[in-house]
N, C-alpha and C positions, 0 to 999 in steps of 0.2 A: 639317482632317479627316485622320485617320491614313491611311497608305498602304494598309493592308489593306482599309479601307472603300472607298477609291477603286477598288481592284482588284475588290472584290466588286460594286460598282455597275456597272462596265464589263462584268463577267461576266454580271450580271443583264440588262443591256441586250441583249446578244447572245442570251441565252436567251429573252427576251420576243419579239424578232423571229423567232427560230427557231420558237417556239411558234405565232405567228400564221401563219407560212408553212406549217407542218405542218398546222395546222387548216384552212387554205384548200385545201391540196393534197388532204387527206382528203375535204373537203366536195365538191370537184368531181371526185372519183374520179381523181386523179393527172394530170389535164390542166387547166391553169389558163387560162381565157380571158384575152385581152389587157386587157380593161377592168378585171378584178379585179387583174391584175398591176400595172397603172398605179396603181390605188387603193392597193395594198399599198406600192408604191414611194414614193408621195407621203406615206405615213403612217409610213415606216420610222424617222423621227426622233421624231415626235410621240408615238407609242404607248409607246415605252420611257420618255419623259419623264413621261407621265401615270401609268404604272404605278409608276415609281420615286418619283414625287412622293407617291403614296399610301403607298408603303412608308416614306418618310421621316416622313409624318404619323403613321403607326402606330409609328414608332421601331423599325422592323424591324432597322435597321442598328446599333442599340444592344444588341441581344441577343447574349449570348455563346453561340454555337450549340453549343459543346462541352458546355453544361449544359442543352440543350433539354428541355422537358417538354411535356405536352399543352397547357398554357396558352399557351406560345409558338407552338406549331403552330396552335392555333385563331386566334391573332392573325394569323399569316401567311395562313391561308385567308381570313379576313375581308378582309385587304388585297388579296388577289388578286381576290376577288369584286368589290369596289368599283372596283378598277383596270379590270377587264373592262367594267363598266358605263360607266366614264369613257371608255374607248376607243370603245365603241359610240356614245356621245353625240357624241364628236368626229366620227365618220364621218357621223352624221346631219346635224350642223351644217355640215360642210364639203363634203359630197357625195362624200367618199372612202369610201363605205360598202361594206363587204364583206357577203356574205350573213349574215343575223342568226345563223344556226346556227353560223357560223364563230366567233363570240364565245363561244358555249357550249362548242364543242369546245376553243377556246383556253383556256377556264377550267380544264378538266381537265388539259390538257397542261402549262400553265404551273405549275399547282399541283403536278403530278408533278415537273416540273423543279426548282421551288423546294424542295420537300421533299427531293428527291434530293440537291440541292447542299448543303443544310443538314445532312442526316444524313451526307453524305459528309465534310463538314468535321469532324463529330464523330468519325467513324471514323478519319480521317487523324490527328486530334489524339491519339486513343487509341494508334494504332500508333506515332506518333512518341514519345509519352511512354513507352510500354512498351519501345520500342527504347532510349530514353535510360536507363531503369531497368535494362534488361538489360545495357547496356554498363557501367553503374555497378557492377553486381554482378560482371561479368566481370573488371573491373580492381580491384575492391575487395571481396574475398570476405567481409569483415566485415559488409558491408551485408546480405547474405543471413542471416548469423547473428543480426543484431539486428532483423530484421523481426518485428514484434509480431503474434502470432497471437491473434485475438480470438474469443471465444464470446459470443453474445448470448442472454440468457434472455428468452423471450417472442417470439412470431411474429405480432405484431399491427402496428398502424399505426406505433407508436413505433419498432419494430424496422425497419420498411420505410424510414422517414425516415432513421434512423441509417445503415443499410447504403448507401443512395443517397449520403448525404453522404460516407461513407468512400470509396466508389468514385469519387467526383469527384476525390479527391486522388491522382492517378495517380503522383506521385513520392513519395507517403507510404510510410512503412514500417509502416503499420497494415494488417493483412490479416484481414478477417472471414471465418473459415473455416467456421463452422457456427452454427446456432441450435438452441435447445431450447424445447419448449412442452408443457404438460400436456394440451393438446387433441390427442387421438390422431388426429383427422381431419387435422391438419396435419403429422403425421409422414410422412416420405418425400416431402414437397413441398419447394418452394424459394422463397426470397424474393430476387428480383434475382440469381438464380444461386447463392445461399447455401443449402445444404441444411439442412432441419430434421431432426435425427437422433434425437431422443428426448425424454424428459420431464425435469423438473427433478431428479428422484431419480437420473437417470443422469449428472448433471454430473460427479461425481468420476471415474467411469470414462472418460467422453468427454474430459475435460480431460487425462487421462493419455494416452489413445490418440491424440488429435489434437495433443498437445504445446502446449496452450493457455497463453499468457502472461497474458492479461487476460480477465476476465469482466465483461460489462456487463449489469446487470439493467434491462431495458427494459419494465417493466410499471407505468406510472405510475398506473393505476387500482387497483392492489392495495392492500390495507390495510397499515398499518404492521406488524401482527402477522404477516401473510403474508410481507412483505418480510424481517422478522427471521428467519423460518424458512428462507427461501431463502438468506439470508446465512450462517446456520449450516451449511447444506449446502455452500455454496461455500467456507467457511472450512476444510473438510477437504482442500482442494486447496492448492497453493502459488501460486495465481494472484493477481494484483492485482485488487481488486474495485472496480467503479464502478457508479453507477446513474443512471437518468433521474429527474428530479424528479417529484413527484406532479402530478395534474391541476391543482391550484391554482396550479402554476407550469409550465403545460404547455409543451411544446416548440414552438418556432416552426420551421416546416419548413426555413427557411433557416439556422437556427442550432442544429440538432439536436445536432451533435457538441460545440459550445461549451457546451451546457447540461448535459452529463454532469458529474457531480461524484463525488468519492471517497466511499466508504462511511465513515460515522463511527460513533462509539460510540453516539450517540443512536439510530441505526437498529437497533442490536441489542436495544434495550429492547422493541421491538415494541408500543409503546403508541399506540393510535389517537388521533387529534385529539379534544380535548375541545371540545364545542360549548356555549358559554355561552347561558343564557337572557338574551339581551341586553336584553330588554324590562324585566325585573325589575331587573337591574343598573343600567340607565340611569335607572330611576325613582329610585334612591337617589343616584346620582352626579351626574346632570345638574343644573346650576344650584345645586349645593351647594359648600361650601368643604371641601376634603379635605386633611388633614395626613398626611404619610407620614414617620414618624421613621425614621432610618437610610435615608433616601431615596436615598442614593448607593450603597448596597450592592447585592449581586447580586439579592436578592429585592425590595428597596425600589425599585431603579431600574426593574425590569420592572413593578412595580406602577404606578409613575408613568407609564410608557409606555402601559400598557393603560387606566389611568384617564383619560389625556389623550383617548383616542378617544371618551369619553362626554361630552365638553364640560362639564367642571365649571366652576362659577363662578370658582373659583380653586384651584390646586394648590400646596400649600406643601411644599417639600422641606426637611426638617430633618435636618442631618447634621453630625458633628464633623469629618469629613474633607473639606476643601474641594476637593481635586483631583477626586474622583469627582463631587461635587455640581456643580462647574463644567462638567465634560465633559457631564453629563446635561442641565444647563441649556442649553448650546449645541445639543445634539442635539434637544431638544424645541422650541426656538425655530426651528431650521432646518426642522422638520417642520410648522411653521405655527401653533404655539401662541402666541398673542399675549402680549407681555410683561406686559400688565395682568392676565393670567390665571395668571401664574406668579410664585412668590416662592421664592427660595432663601435659607435662613437657616442660618448656621453656628453651631452650638451643641451642647451636650451635654445629654442627658436627665437627667444628674446635677444639672444646674443648674436648680433649681426656679424661681429668679427669672427666668432667661432664658425658660423655658417659659411662665411667667405672662405675660410681655410678649407672647409670640406669641399666647396665648389671648386676651388683652385686645385686641390690635390686629386679629386676623383672625377670631376667633370660629368656629373650625372646626366643621363639622357632623358629619364622619366622620373617624375616626382609624384609620390602620393603623400599628400599633406594631411596626416591624421592627428597631429599634435594639437591638443586643445584641452582647456578646462571645460567640463561638461555638466557638473553637478549643480542643478538649479538652485537649491537653497544656499549652498556655500557661495556661489557666485552672486547671489542676491545680497548676501552679507558682505562680500568682498568684491564689489564691482570693478575696482581698480585692477585687481588681479586678472579678471576676465578680459579686460581691455588690453592689458599688457601682453598676455599670452595669446589670446585668440586673435585680436585685431592686429596688434603690431608684430606678433610672431608670424602671422600669415603674411603681412606686408613685407617683412624682412625676407622671408623665404621666396615670395613671389617676385620681388624686385631682382633678387639674385638670379632667379630662374630666367627672367627676361634678359638680364645682363649677360648671362653665360649661354644664352640661346638654347636652353633646354627644350627638347622636342615637345613634351607634354607635361602639364602641371594639373593634377587632379586633386581638388579640394574635397575632403570628406565633410559634408554638411549635415544638417538635421532638420526635421520637420518643425522644430521649435523656432526656426528662423522665419517662419511664415506668420505674419501678424503677431509678433512676439509680445508676450506679457511678462517676460522676465529678462534680466540682464544677459544671461547666457545666450538665449535665443537671439536677442538683439545684436550681440557681438558676432554671432555666426552669420547673421544677415549682412552685417558690414563686411565680413570676410567674403561673402558671395559677391557683394558690390565691388570689392577690390579686384576680384578675379574677372568679373564681367568688364570692368572699365579697363583693366590692363590688357585684356584680350584685343581691344581696339588699337592699343599702342604697340603691340608686339607682332611683327610679321613672321617671326621665327618660332615662337612658343604658342602652343595651343592650350589656352587656359579653359578649364571647365570645372564644374562642381557636381557632386552627386549627393542628392538629398533623400534621406529616408528616415523612417521612424525608429522605434526602439528595437534593440536586438536582445534576445534572450540570453542570459548568463553573462553579460558583459560586466566589467568591474563596476560595482555600485548600483547595478540594476536590481529590479524587484525580486528576481528569483533567488540570487544569493542572500538577499535580506530575509526573504521568507524562510530560507533554509536555516539561517542562524536563529531566527525567532522560534522556529519549530524545535530546534535542538535545545533552546533555552526553556521550552515548555509553553511558549506563546506569551501573549497573544500575537497573531499576525495583524499587521496594521495596514489599513487602506485609508487614503486621505478623504475619499468621498464614495458613497455607495454607488453612484452612477458614473464615476470616472471611467473613461475608455481610452485605450491606446492601440496603436498598430504595432504588430510584432513580426519579426522574422529572425531566423537563426543567424549566427555570426558567419558560418561558411557560406550560406546563401547570399547574404549581403555582399560579401567580398567577391563572390563569383560575378554578381551583377555589376559591381564597381569595375572589375577588370573588363567586363564586356562593354560597359559604358565608355571606358577609355578608348576603345576602338572606334566609337562613333564620334568622338570629340573633334570638332573642327575649329572651336574657339568661341567662348562666350556663353556656351550652353549651361543650363542647370538641368541635370538629368534627375528625373523623379522616378523612384522605384515603386512598382506595384506592391503595396504592403498587404494585400488581401483584405480579409474581413477584420473589422475592429474587435477588440476583446475587452470585456468588462473586467477591470482589475478585481472586483469583488468575486466574480466567477473564477478568475484565475486563483485567488486565494483559497476558495472552497475546493477547487480541483486539486490544488497542491496538497491540502490537508488530506483529501480523500485518497490521492495516489500514494500518500505516505502510510496508508493503512489505518488512518485515524478518522474520528467522527467530528464534524463541525459542531461546536457548541457543547459537546460532551467531553471530548479529549482536548480540543484546542479551540479557543475563542478567536473571533475576528473583531478587531476594534477599529472604529472609524475615528480618525484623529482630526479631520478638517483639512480643507485645502490649504496648502502652503502659500506664502506670498509669491505671486507671479505664476501660479500653477493654473492651467486650464482644465476644464472637464474633458475636453477633446483636443486633439492636435489636427492641424491642416497640413497638406503637402503642397498646396499651390496658392499663390497670391492671386488676387482678383485680376491684376493687370497681366498675368502670365497666361498664355494659351498653350495647350498641350498638343504636341505633335507625336505621332507614332514613330517607332523605330522598327527595325526588322526583328527585334526581340520583344515578345509580347509582355514582358515584365518591366520594360524600360520605356519611359516617355521623356520628351524634351520640353522644358519650359522655355518659351520664346525669350531670346536674349534681349535685355533692356538697353536703352540708349543712355549710357552713363559716361560722363566725362571724368577721366582720371585726374585731370588738372583741378577740376572743381572739388572732387572727392578728397584730393590731397589737402586742400585748404581746410576742409572740415576735419580731417584727421589731425591737422596741426592744432586746431582748437581743442580737439579731444585730448591730445597729448598735454596741453596746457592746463586742463581741468582735472587731471587724473588724481589729484590729492584731495579733492572735495567731492564726496559721494553724491550729494544732491545735484551739484553743478554738473558732475560727470554724467549722471542719468539724464539730465536735461539736454546735455550735448549729444548723447546717444540718440535721444528722441528727435533732435534736429536733423540727424543723419538718416534715421530710420523713422519716417513719418507714421508707420503703422505700429510702432512700439508704444504700448500702453504702460506708462510709468505707474508702478505701485508705490504710493506715497506712505505706506504703512512703515512701521519701524523695521529695522533689519531682522531678517528671519531668526526667530528665537531658536536656541538649541533645544532639541528634544530627541532623546535617544530612540523614541518610538517612531519618529518621522520616517516615512517611506522616502528613500532617495530618488533622484531623478530617474525616471523609467522610460 
């Protein structure tokens, strides 16, 4: 047992005897008869043993009293009460009984002594720590300069937990100096001594006035849209931003500070969580065999993760790149998916023989076709590869789906397929045409496509590029100061894809609600700021110029397509077009024949996709600072 515990037990023994003596003294009005004095003397060793024994049973001596809370104080009071009853029982059984009212008076006195001693420990600890910090500041003036001044947004339970946690760290250089809240009834109040000074709109002025270094958003119940608005207000300051996770990842009172995380780009989108109609999705996925082509990619791998939660009969991951497929396989197995329910196959959708083997062996019921080349500048320089993989890879997979009477075939498409100005977008539009035309030919398979914009954090997208450029010291590159894009997160996009699958009847192009467009220049500025750096001072932003085939903005709908609503307010249906697969097949044969001549190939693509605007400039030049397809 540690020395301080032994000292505390000895101190408690003295307090227990003193409490009994005072209780007796008060009970007999300051003159103690000899018989009671003898009874007290005969109990002077036993009563502390009984009370301290109860304290040990309640583990009172394991409590760190400098961190006391009401829970610990209630435990102490319970131990005192039971100890008092134990001492009364001892007196009854041995004949060394004091007046019964003495034990009641003792109860209050010892409780006062115990609380006083424990609170005293806490006060002494604070004083010692504050003196230690003051001495540190006296001899090291830099300590005071580097003490972080914190503002907390929100004056609710989460803020209370955080402030208490910060205040426990007495030798910490974190100093919560004020809080703000939009509830005017909380203004001019305080939380654990921290004043609530105004509303969220006042943050920029208050941050300047109070010389704030860090702002913590502690409103875990707020919607993502609300959080995004608060972040935008905070971004007008030069403070570091952090936030408390939402209620789905609620703070543990003992780990509040540890759960704070940095604000990220996804938080700026302000897109609220998408709730799946899991009943309908489960009805299609559970007990079926699901094939995901391009299963190791950004969208494909997330599809596999979410599909796994619906307990399919078998999940088949089909990908040409073995490293991603291997990592995903290990991840899914570690999460509990049995090896008998998972198959990883390395192969290309260009290889129709390999695909046929997969269909013959596994007979998939549902296919999500995510395999595709997607990088705009690379496909502009290598159009034949885009045609081979995107167009004919989709054709191979779709024809086999028709032949083997697959229930549903969902093509993962892109907004770049609408009025395309680049080869990649044009090939994805041809993929959509294949799906729409085959839908009319197949009474058994429901073919559909899901079209959406950019996803944050996908392979080759703008955020990983910005991160690498930031690590290299900059600059961050943007192709045009006015370029805009639609964004959503990968998990959100996949949830909507799964939901759209349940709506598919054949031939539809589902268009996802991408929310508000985002200027890439603003995205770059926010990325720098959220990294704790200053635009222009620490990191530059360089405008490199539009790449061949790149638009200033993307579209989600063609002129001839009309939108229809679905029961999900984030998913719309583009009207199926009247396309003949027989006529399209003839055009695809011509496309196949021109695959070795880039200019002829582009002209052939344009004949299939009339809205494709051919870029006649030279092949996209290599430039390490170019922003990849986003």
